[in-house]
C-alpha positions in Angstrom: 118.6 97.0 116.4 115.7 98.6 115.1 117.4 101.3 113.0 115.7 100.2 109.8 118.5 100.8 107.6 119.4 98.6 104.8 121.0 95.9 106.9 124.5 94.8 108.0 126.1 94.5 104.7 124.6 97.2 102.4 122.5 97.0 99.5 123.2 97.2 95.6 120.4 97.5 92.9 120.1 97.8 89.3 116.7 98.0 87.4 114.8 99.4 84.8 111.1 101.1 85.2 108.8 102.5 82.9 109.6 106.6 83.3 106.3 108.0 82.8 104.9 107.1 86.5 102.5 104.7 87.8 99.6 103.5 85.9 100.6 105.5 83.0 101.4 103.6 79.5 104.6 104.2 78.3 104.9 106.8 75.7 108.1 106.3 73.7 109.0 102.4 74.2 112.4 103.4 75.8 113.0 102.5 79.6 114.3 104.3 82.6 117.6 102.6 84.1 118.0 102.9 87.8 121.2 101.8 90.1 121.4 102.2 93.8 124.3 101.5 96.5 124.4 101.8 100.0 127.1 100.9 102.6 126.7 101.0 106.6 129.9 101.0 108.5 131.0 101.5 112.1 132.3 105.1 113.6 133.0 104.6 117.1 130.0 103.5 118.9 127.8 105.0 116.0 126.8 103.4 112.7 126.8 105.5 109.7 125.5 104.3 106.0 126.6 106.3 102.9 124.7 106.0 99.1 124.8 107.1 95.9 121.8 106.7 92.9 121.3 107.5 89.7 119.0 107.0 87.1 118.7 108.1 83.0 116.1 107.8 80.7 113.9 109.8 78.4 110.6 111.3 79.8 107.5 112.4 77.4 105.7 115.4 79.1 102.2 116.3 78.6 101.3 119.4 77.1 98.2 122.1 77.3 97.0 125.2 75.4 98.5 128.4 77.5 96.2 131.3 77.1 98.1 133.7 74.4 100.8 131.1 73.8 99.4 128.1 72.5 100.7 124.6 73.3 104.0 124.2 74.1 106.4 122.1 71.8 108.8 119.4 72.7 110.5 116.6 71.0 107.8 113.3 70.7 110.7 110.8 71.7 111.1 112.2 75.3 113.5 114.5 76.8 116.2 113.7 78.6 115.5 113.0 82.4 118.2 112.0 84.7 119.5 112.3 88.4 122.5 111.4 90.7 122.2 111.7 94.1 124.2 110.9 97.3 123.1 110.5 101.0 124.2 110.1 104.1 122.7 108.5 107.4 124.4 108.7 111.2 121.7 106.3 112.7 119.9 107.4 115.6 121.6 106.3 119.1 120.2 108.6 120.5 120.6 111.2 117.9 120.6 110.8 114.4 120.9 112.8 111.3 119.9 112.1 107.8 120.7 114.1 104.3 120.4 113.7 100.9 120.8 116.0 97.6 120.2 115.1 94.1 121.4 117.2 90.7 120.1 116.1 87.2 118.4 117.2 84.2 114.7 117.4 83.2 111.9 118.3 81.3 110.9 122.2 81.9 108.6 124.8 80.2 110.9 127.4 78.8 110.7 130.9 80.4 108.4 132.3 77.2 106.1 129.1 78.0 106.4 128.0 74.2 108.6 124.8 74.6 109.4 122.5 77.2 113.3 120.9 76.9 115.6 119.6 79.2 116.8 121.7 82.5 118.9 121.7 85.1 117.6 120.7 88.8 118.9 120.4 92.5 117.5 119.9 95.7 117.4 118.0 99.0 117.0 117.6 102.9 118.5 117.6 106.1 116.6 115.9 108.6 117.4 115.3 112.5 115.9 112.9 114.7 115.8 111.7 118.4 115.2 107.8 119.5 113.6 107.1 122.5 113.0 103.5 123.3 111.0 102.7 126.2 111.4 99.9 129.0 108.2 98.2 127.0 109.9 98.6 123.9 107.4 101.1 122.8 109.2 104.2 120.7 109.0 107.8 120.6 110.8 109.5 117.8 110.6 113.6 117.1 112.3 114.9 114.1 112.7 118.0 112.2 113.4 118.6 108.4 114.1 120.8 105.7 114.1 120.5 102.0 114.7 122.4 99.2 113.8 121.8 95.3 114.5 123.8 92.4 113.4 122.3 88.9 110.5 121.2 86.9 107.3 119.1 88.0 107.8 116.7 85.5 104.6 114.9 85.9 102.6 118.2 85.5 100.8 119.6 82.9 103.6 121.6 80.9 106.8 120.7 83.2 106.6 124.3 85.0 109.3 124.8 87.4 108.8 124.0 91.2 110.4 126.0 93.3 110.2 124.7 96.9 111.5 125.5 100.5 109.6 123.8 103.7 110.6 123.2 107.2 108.6 120.0 109.0 108.4 119.3 112.9 106.6 116.0 113.8 106.9 112.8 116.1 106.4 109.4 115.2 105.3 107.1 117.9 105.6 103.0 117.7 103.4 101.5 120.8 104.2 98.4 118.9 106.7 97.1 116.6 104.1 96.3 114.4 101.8 99.9 114.4 104.0 103.4 113.7 101.8 106.6 114.3 103.3 110.1 112.6 102.2 113.0 113.2 103.7 116.4 111.3 103.4 119.9 110.7 104.9 121.8 107.6 105.1 125.2 106.5 107.2 126.9 103.6 106.3 128.2 100.0 106.3 126.3 96.9 105.0 127.1 93.0 101.6 126.5 92.5 101.8 124.3 89.2 98.2 123.4 89.0 96.6 127.0 88.3 96.5 127.9 84.2 99.0 130.6 83.3 98.6 133.2 80.4 101.0 134.8 78.5 99.6 138.2 79.8 98.2 137.0 82.8 99.6 135.6 86.0 102.5 133.2 86.0 103.2 130.3 88.1 103.3 131.8 91.2 104.9 130.6 94.4 102.6 130.7 97.4 102.8 129.9 100.9 100.9 126.8 102.3 100.7 125.2 105.9 100.1 121.5 106.0 99.4 119.3 108.9 99.9 115.2 108.4 98.7 112.5 110.4 99.3 108.8 109.8 99.3 105.1 110.7 101.4 102.4 109.6 100.7 98.6 110.2 104.0 96.6 109.6 103.9 93.0 109.0 
């Protein structure tokens, strides 16, 4: 049906992975464990899918000196890094909705910037789409999405707290099933986790931003 879901019978996935991220060597000899399940079903003339995901491990953050504070301390064996998420999809026929929310714990810089320890996090998104299929089987899919997050950016130096509130609009066009063209504009606020803070100077600040994205994807 071209809905690009998990299939007629859902999916159950179990796995392990290196929790330090892509192309990064493991730093504590421990793997992350992950589980995911999704189940599609018919609701009248609509198709709905619900799912849940969980992962757990210990993540070793990267720390650097902060002016007036020093280098934050953390457990060298890693900090608890776990998340649980729920998601639901109403597949676009022609209108659709998709949402996901996640809760968990992860490494985060303390308020006094002297240590990195486990803190709670949460976030998610809601997306509405409309799918129009032309007689020649090309497709046009406009969408609007809101997303939010409040928790640490663990891959950033010192794992500072990261607050995100974003609204995006865009459209996807498929002239052929093998080619997807996407144009998206997003605007919102998020924490600048790149600037180096100081004890007596500026802390990590929330900034306004605007983003225009263009993407071409080939399917095979």
